[in-house]
C-alpha positions in Angstrom: -41.0 -21.2 23.5 -43.7 -22.3 21.1 -47.0 -24.1 21.1 -48.9 -26.3 18.6 -48.3 -26.2 14.9 -49.3 -22.6 14.1 -47.8 -21.3 10.8 -44.3 -19.8 11.3 -44.0 -16.1 10.7 -41.2 -14.4 8.8 -40.1 -12.6 12.0 -39.8 -15.9 14.0 -37.8 -17.6 11.2 -35.4 -14.7 10.7 -34.8 -14.3 14.5 -34.3 -18.0 14.8 -31.5 -17.9 12.2 -29.7 -15.1 14.2 -30.2 -16.9 17.5 -28.7 -20.1 16.1 -25.7 -18.2 14.7 -24.9 -17.0 18.2 -25.4 -20.5 19.5 -23.0 -21.9 16.9 -20.4 -19.3 18.0 -20.8 -20.4 21.6 -22.2 -17.0 22.7 -25.4 -18.5 24.1 -27.2 -21.7 24.9 -30.4 -22.4 23.0 -33.1 -24.3 25.0 -36.4 -24.8 23.1 -39.5 -25.2 25.3 -42.6 -26.6 23.7 -46.0 -26.4 25.3 -47.4 -29.2 23.2 -45.4 -30.7 20.4 -42.3 -29.7 18.5 -43.6 -29.6 15.0 -43.5 -26.5 12.7 -45.8 -25.5 9.9 -43.5 -23.6 7.5 -44.8 -24.8 4.2 -47.0 -21.8 3.5 -44.4 -19.2 4.3 -41.6 -21.1 2.5 -43.9 -21.3 -0.6 -44.3 -17.5 -0.6 -40.6 -16.9 -0.2 -38.8 -19.7 -2.0 -35.4 -17.9 -2.0 -35.5 -17.9 1.9 -37.0 -21.4 2.2 -33.6 -23.4 2.4 -32.2 -21.3 5.2 -35.5 -21.3 7.1 -35.9 -25.1 6.8 -32.3 -25.7 7.9 -32.8 -23.5 11.0 -36.0 -25.3 11.9 -34.3 -28.7 11.6 -31.4 -27.5 13.8 -34.0 -26.3 16.4 -35.7 -29.7 16.4 -32.4 -31.4 16.9 -31.5 -29.2 19.8 -34.8 -29.8 21.4 -34.1 -33.6 21.2 -31.1 -33.0 23.5 -33.2 -31.7 26.3 -35.8 -34.1 27.8 -37.6 -31.3 29.6 -38.4 -29.7 26.2 -41.1 -32.3 25.9 -43.9 -33.9 27.9 -44.9 -30.8 29.8 -48.6 -31.1 28.9 -50.8 -31.9 31.9 -48.6 -30.2 34.5 -49.9 -27.5 36.8 -48.6 -24.0 36.1 -46.5 -23.9 39.3 -45.0 -27.4 38.7 -44.3 -26.5 35.1 -42.4 -23.3 35.9 -40.5 -25.0 38.7 -39.4 -27.9 36.4 -38.3 -25.6 33.6 -36.3 -23.3 36.0 -34.7 -26.3 37.7 -33.8 -28.1 34.5 -32.3 -25.0 32.9 -30.2 -24.4 36.0 -28.8 -28.0 35.5 -28.0 -27.1 31.9 -26.2 -24.0 33.1 -24.3 -26.1 35.7 -23.3 -28.7 33.1 -22.1 -26.0 30.8 -19.9 -24.4 33.5 -18.6 -27.8 34.6 -17.2 -28.4 31.1 -14.5 -25.7 31.6 -10.9 -26.5 31.1 -10.0 -26.4 34.7 -12.6 -29.0 35.5 -11.1 -31.6 33.3 -8.0 -31.9 35.5 -8.2 -35.2 37.5 -12.0 -35.2 37.3 -12.3 -38.3 35.1 -10.5 -40.6 37.6 -12.5 -39.2 40.5 -15.8 -39.7 38.6 -15.0 -43.3 37.7 -14.6 -44.2 41.4 -17.8 -42.4 42.4 -19.8 -44.0 39.5 -18.7 -47.4 40.8 -19.9 -46.5 44.2 -23.3 -45.2 42.9 -23.8 -48.5 41.0 -26.6 -46.9 38.9 -27.5 -50.2 37.2 -29.0 -51.5 40.5 -32.6 -50.3 41.1 -33.6 -52.5 44.1 -32.5 -50.1 46.8 -32.0 -46.5 47.8 -28.2 -46.2 47.8 -26.3 -43.6 49.8 -22.6 -42.8 49.3 -20.3 -40.2 50.8 -17.7 -37.9 49.4 -15.1 -36.5 51.9 -11.9 -34.6 52.0 -10.2 -31.5 53.3 -11.2 -27.9 52.5 -10.4 -26.9 48.9 -9.7 -30.4 47.7 -12.6 -30.5 45.2 -15.4 -32.5 46.9 -18.2 -30.2 45.9 -17.1 -29.7 42.3 -16.8 -33.5 41.9 -20.4 -33.9 43.2 -21.6 -31.2 40.8 -20.0 -33.0 37.9 -21.7 -36.2 38.9 -25.0 -34.5 39.4 -24.8 -32.8 36.0 -24.0 -36.1 34.3 -26.7 -38.3 35.9 -29.7 -36.1 36.8 -31.6 -37.2 33.6 -31.8 -40.7 35.0 -34.1 -39.5 37.9 -37.6 -38.2 38.2 -36.6 -35.5 40.6 -33.2 -34.2 41.7 -32.0 -31.6 44.2 -28.5 -30.3 45.1 -28.5 -28.9 48.6 -25.6 -26.4 49.0 -26.2 -26.5 52.7 -28.2 -28.9 54.7 -28.6 -26.7 57.8 -32.2 -26.3 58.8 -33.4 -28.5 55.9 -35.0 -30.9 58.3 -37.2 -28.2 59.8 -38.2 -27.0 56.3 -39.1 -30.5 55.2 -41.1 -31.2 58.3 -43.0 -28.0 57.7 -44.0 -29.1 54.2 -44.9 -32.5 55.6 -47.6 -30.8 57.6 -48.9 -28.5 54.8 -52.5 -29.2 53.7 -51.7 -27.7 50.3 -48.2 -28.7 49.3 -48.4 -26.7 46.1 -48.2 -23.4 48.0 -44.5 -22.9 48.4 -42.0 -20.1 49.0 -39.3 -20.0 46.4 -36.5 -20.1 48.9 -37.9 -23.4 50.2 -38.3 -25.0 46.8 -35.7 -27.7 47.6 -37.5 -28.8 50.7 -40.7 -28.9 48.6 -39.1 -31.1 45.9 -37.8 -33.5 48.6 -41.1 -33.7 50.3 -42.9 -34.4 47.0 -40.4 -37.1 46.1 -41.3 -38.9 49.3 -45.0 -38.4 49.0 -45.1 -39.6 45.4 -42.5 -42.3 45.9 -40.3 -40.9 43.1 -36.9 -42.1 41.9 -34.8 -39.3 43.4 -31.3 -37.9 43.2 -30.3 -35.9 46.3 -26.9 -34.3 46.9 -26.4 -32.8 50.4 -23.3 -30.6 50.8 -21.7 -29.5 54.0 -23.0 -32.3 56.3 -21.3 -31.4 59.6 -23.0 -33.6 62.2 -23.8 -37.3 62.6 -27.4 -36.4 63.3 -27.8 -34.6 60.0 -26.4 -37.6 58.1 -28.6 -40.1 59.9 -31.7 -38.0 59.4 -31.2 -37.6 55.6 -30.4 -41.3 55.2 -33.6 -42.4 57.1 -35.7 -39.9 55.2 -34.3 -41.0 51.9 -35.5 -44.6 52.5 -39.0 -43.4 51.6 -37.9 -42.5 48.1 -38.4 -45.0 45.3 -35.9 -47.9 44.7 -33.1 -46.8 42.4 -32.8 -43.4 44.2 -29.4 -42.1 45.1 -28.1 -39.9 47.9 -24.7 -38.3 48.0 -23.5 -36.8 51.3 -20.5 -34.4 51.3 -18.4 -33.7 54.4 -14.9 -32.9 55.5 -15.1 -35.7 58.1 -15.0 -39.3 56.9 -15.7 -40.7 60.3 -18.8 -38.6 60.6 -20.2 -40.1 57.4 -19.4 -43.6 58.5 -20.9 -43.1 61.9 -24.0 -41.7 60.3 -24.4 -45.0 58.4 -22.8 -44.3 55.0 -21.3 -47.6 53.9 -19.6 -46.4 50.7 -17.3 -43.3 51.1 -14.8 -41.8 48.6 -12.1 -39.6 50.0 -10.9 -36.9 47.6 -7.2 -36.3 48.0 -5.0 -33.5 46.7 -4.1 -33.5 43.1 -1.1 -35.3 41.8 1.9 -33.1 40.9 1.2 -33.2 37.1 -2.5 -32.5 37.6 -1.7 -29.6 40.0 0.7 -28.0 37.6 -1.8 -28.3 34.7 -4.6 -26.7 36.7 -2.4 -23.9 37.9 -1.1 -23.3 34.4 -4.6 -22.9 33.0 -5.2 -20.0 35.3 -1.7 -18.5 35.3 -0.8 -18.9 31.6 -4.0 -19.9 29.9 -2.4 -23.1 28.7 -1.9 -26.5 30.2 1.9 -26.0 31.0 4.1 -23.2 32.1 6.5 -21.4 29.7 10.1 -22.5 30.1 11.2 -19.2 31.8 8.5 -19.6 34.4 8.7 -23.3 35.0 10.6 -23.2 38.3 8.4 -20.5 39.7 5.3 -22.4 38.7 6.5 -25.5 40.4 7.2 -23.5 43.5 3.7 -22.0 43.4 2.1 -25.5 43.1 4.0 -26.7 46.2 3.0 -23.6 48.2 -0.6 -24.1 47.2 -0.3 -27.7 48.6 -1.7 -29.1 45.4 -5.2 -27.9 46.5 -7.4 -27.0 43.5 -9.0 -23.9 45.0 -5.7 -22.5 46.1 -4.1 -23.2 42.7 -7.0 -21.4 40.9 -6.7 -18.4 43.1 -3.0 -18.1 43.0 -2.9 -18.7 39.3 -5.5 -16.0 38.8 -3.5 -13.6 40.9 -0.1 -14.2 39.1 -1.4 -14.3 35.5 0.2 -11.6 33.3 2.7 -10.5 36.0 6.4 -10.3 35.5 9.0 -12.5 37.2 9.8 -10.0 40.0 6.1 -9.8 41.0 6.0 -13.6 41.0 9.0 -13.9 43.2 7.7 -11.3 45.6 4.3 -12.9 45.9 5.7 -16.4 46.4 8.0 -15.2 49.1 5.1 -13.6 50.9 3.1 -16.8 50.7 6.1 -18.8 51.9 6.4 -16.6 54.9 2.8 -17.5 55.7 3.8 -21.2 55.3 1.6 -21.5 52.2 -1.1 -24.2 51.7 -3.7 -22.0 53.4 -6.4 -20.9 51.0 -7.2 -17.8 53.0 -3.6 -16.7 52.9 -3.8 -16.9 49.1 -7.0 -14.9 49.3 -5.4 -12.2 51.5 -2.5 -12.0 49.1 -4.9 -10.9 46.4 -6.4 -7.9 48.2 -6.6 -5.0 45.8 -3.5 -2.9 45.6 -2.5 -0.8 42.7 -2.8 -1.4 38.9 -5.3 -4.2 38.2 -5.8 -5.4 41.7 -9.5 -4.7 41.8 -10.2 -6.7 38.7 -8.3 -9.7 40.1 -10.1 -9.3 43.4 -13.5 -9.4 41.7 -12.6 -12.4 39.6 -11.3 -14.3 42.6 -14.4 -13.3 44.6 -16.5 -15.1 41.9 -14.5 -18.2 42.6 -14.7 -17.9 46.3 -18.4 -17.1 46.2 -19.0 -20.4 44.5 -17.0 -22.2 47.3 -18.2 -20.5 50.4 -21.7 -22.1 50.4 -20.1 -25.5 50.8 -16.5 -24.8 51.7 -14.7 -26.2 48.8 -16.2 -25.7 45.3 -13.1 -26.4 43.2 
């Protein structure tokens, strides 16, 4: 974080070189935040240390280029302190989300899903507030698809919110509607505050609402969203397609199970750390894919559990899953309960995956 055009210090420049080295290795993400402008005054210090000048100037140029990638690195002047902190925290979370969403597993089938959703969103049209729906069974990938879309298009909107769970959001929003001082907020209610402000200031808004489980919820969100600026977009996510249609959503995309080749690729990423199974495990891998019913979440969990195990362990695990009739994500989860050697490590890794899915039932 830097301000103005104060002369650069030796410490700042040397630290910047180290930071950018880690960034180049992929060990961290560098996000420059400028309070005013993004210019640097390095002439004086470079004149004193000409032997260091080339590396310092190169580092500063790289930092300026990185800053250009992030719109929120600029134009922060004039914001109130609370609004400024909220915007930075929110936008950095989006960068983190986008980084995570670029994982190998996410590439499987995502492109074809995203193309359909982009067509439904019709972002070129700015005359209306458009609402679309994403539906599908548990574990099929609805939430992950929405997160990919969100990470790709959020820069096109003035404000954006991803609601992991819409329960009680109506009451929270109505509470802010009645606040005399809307800048006084509780951190846990920041999403409701952002939504309320988008309505008050008639902003172009992107809202994703996950886990919509009643017609009333869907109707209320759609009606409230009509107060956003034209060009706003709302994405409602639910297991139930009829629910979305009855709530008034005209454009709904149903996410279905992966195709066979996609399911095998995703499973192989987790089980073998490559996009295909070794020849001596191919039949077992095919059996695992079928037992997981081609569901992304089940494939990820099962692949994580089986990675690094021998054939006998594979056969034993798949037989147990078959006895449970397979296809049930919770049965795969139970199969992974800690027992012996590296069970606890697997359990913790799988728990990270499940934790990211529990809030909205199907983060895949």
